[in-house]
C-alpha positions, 0 to 999 in steps of 0.5 A: 283843401280848397278855400271858397267864398260863397258868392251871396256874401258879395251881393252888395259889392257886386251891386256897386262894383260889378262881378269882375271886381268881386272876382278879382278881389277874391282871387287877390285875397288868396282864395282859390274857389268860389261857391256860386249861387243861381245868379248869372249877373246878366251874362249867363252862367257860362259867362260867370264861369268863364270869368271865374276861371279867368281869375284862377278860380274854381267851383267845386260846390254851388247853391242851386235854386229850386227852379234849376234843381227841378229842371234836369236840362237846366241843372245839367247846363249849370253843373257843366258850366261850373264843372261842379262836384256838389250841388247844394240846396240853399233854402227851403221855406219853413212851411215846406220843410215842416210839411212831410208831403212837400218835403218829400216832393221837393227833395226826391226830385232834386236828389233824382236829378242830381243822381242822374248827373253823378253830382253829390247833393247837400242841404244847407240849413238856416234857423227853422230846420233847427227848431225841432231836434233831429229834423236836420240831422235826420235828413240824410237818413230819410233821403239817401244819398243826401248830405248836409252842408251845416252853417255854423252861424245858424247852429250857434244861433240856435244854441247848438255848439257847432263842433258838437253837431259836426262830430255827431253827424260826421258821416252825413256831412259833405262840407261846412259853411264857415260863417262866424257868429258873434253874440246875436244874429243881428250883429255883423259877422266877426272875422273868422276866429274872433267869434263864438263858433270855435272856428279852429275846431271846425277847421280841424274837423273839415281836415279830419274828414278830408272835405274837398273845400271849406266855404266862407260866408259873411254879411253885414261887414264894413269892408269886404277886402279887409274881412276877406284878408283877415279871415283867409289868414286865420283859415290858412293858419289853422289848415296848415297846423 
C-alpha cells in the first residue's frame, strides 16, 4: 500500500520554502506518494508531476478542482500528467451539496468526465455533508460509480466513530484520508496514533479492503518534518503488523 501526503497539508511550508524542498522533505521522511491538489505552483501540472517523479514520488489519487473536473480536456491533461487512477472531488459548498438540482448537475458532469477517462472517482467530505444522517453515505447509491474518500478528522468532529463509518460503508470507499483528531476542531492535529480517531483500526481497515493507498493530511502543526517522521513511523508499524 502506498503511503501518501496530501499536498494541501504542505501549503505553508511551500509558501516559505518552495515546492522542491517540500517534495524532498516528503521523500526524505519515507513517503512514496503524494496526493496533488489543483495548484501548479507556477510551473504547470506537468512540471509538478516531473518534479514529483524526480524525488521518487508517485500520485495514484489527486484532489481535482471543479473547473478542471468539468472540462474534459483539462481533466485529461491533469490525469495524464500525474498518471492518476483516482480523481477526488475535494469540496462542495454546503448550499450546493444540500440542493438536489445543483448536486446532480455537478456530480453527473464530474462522473461522466471521469468515466470517459477510465478514472475512479471519489468524494472527500468535510463537516457539512455529515449534518444530515445518511447524506454522505448515500452518495454512491445515488450517483454510481462514485465512491467515497472519508476524512476521519471530520467524521470524529461530527461525533461519528470513524471505524464504525468505514466498516458500515466498506464497499463504497475508495481510500481514506488519515487526518488525526484531538479534542476539538481548533486544536493542532496530533501525530497520527496520538489522537482519538482509532487510527490503528483505520489502517487495519484499509489493509483489509486492499486500498491502493492511505493518504495523510494534517495542518496547524509546529514542525512539518517532525510531524511527518512521527506519523509515518506509526503508519508503517501498523501497516506491517
